[in-house]
C-alpha angles and dihedrals in degrees: 000000000000129000124204140167091202114099096202091047092055092048091049092050095056116101096231141029117282118224114222095038124109125196130201118181123191126181126211141173124311091026093296116163125195113200119191114195121187119192105201110171138047089237092056090044092053094048095047095039093230129110122257109272146079126310125186122192121191110196128184123159089203093059093105099045093098093237113155092206094051094044091050090051093049089047090054093048090048093048091053091049090050091050090053091053094045090050088071091068136060119263119260141096115352117209113202113198122195107207123196144053116297090200093062110065098210089050097044100087096102097049093042093052091049090051088063099046126103113235120209142160089286099032119065123184128203135173109191097185115210134300092247088065103034104027087226125107114247090229093055094055095045092046090053092050092048091052089050104045098022099215122199091226140004121219109201118195123195145151112261139207125238135184093223124066089207089069096056106118092351102084131063117193128196128182140170095220100078130236141269107220113230096011093120092058096042094257100105121179129186113312120254105218142121093276095053099037100030088232130092112260128208112195120206127182152141126226110250102163140039124209103244099229089053088071089063095044107131094017122125120286096259092057091045090054089053091047091057088065088064096051093126096050131095127195124228132180116264085230094051092133091060091044092052092047095051094043089049092053094050096046096043092048091051093048094046089049095057101031100046 
């Protein structure tokens, strides 16, 4: 019944262990937890519903407190994780893509991050908006740009979906497998990954919504039947504007730090 873009969350929600998955959990200051999940086999990939590759989740329940000290620490941890992912690829032009809809607060993370990034000869920034506004598929525009400027890597930023309201605005996930825009809210488009674009793709995002029936997952049958009536609804924080702003500041600071 639940939907999630977070690899470690899906693994944790399964009723039994999954062969072909490796976990590495590190703990830091302020209660921060860094969870590295490696999906190694096609069998594990099929069961989890995520491509083979590496996923890194940085979780901190104090991420939205507005503390400068905590935000700076999370920024530092994120920048190190990004550098580790970028180290896999050859140096060259980096194309940063801000996915999402700037007119919908919960879906505006990608565009807002890009608005705070510093473009240069080696860092290109693009916000494709959404098909409902442009009439053009996100994949088509990004594919065309990749063919033109030939970046060494694409960093795609987007709002994500979780199954746990506690993770809204408090988890940052990176992966080296790309992203399928809209998949978390059952509106999947063409995947953005190395196979489709011909360029390695690092996906970076923060959960901003929870699929409503996920909240009732594991409840008694009567509640689950009620939950099915809300199968088209998603839950967001009433302070989503603050959550987006703080997440934007952390991610943009980390990106500017390593790409400048």
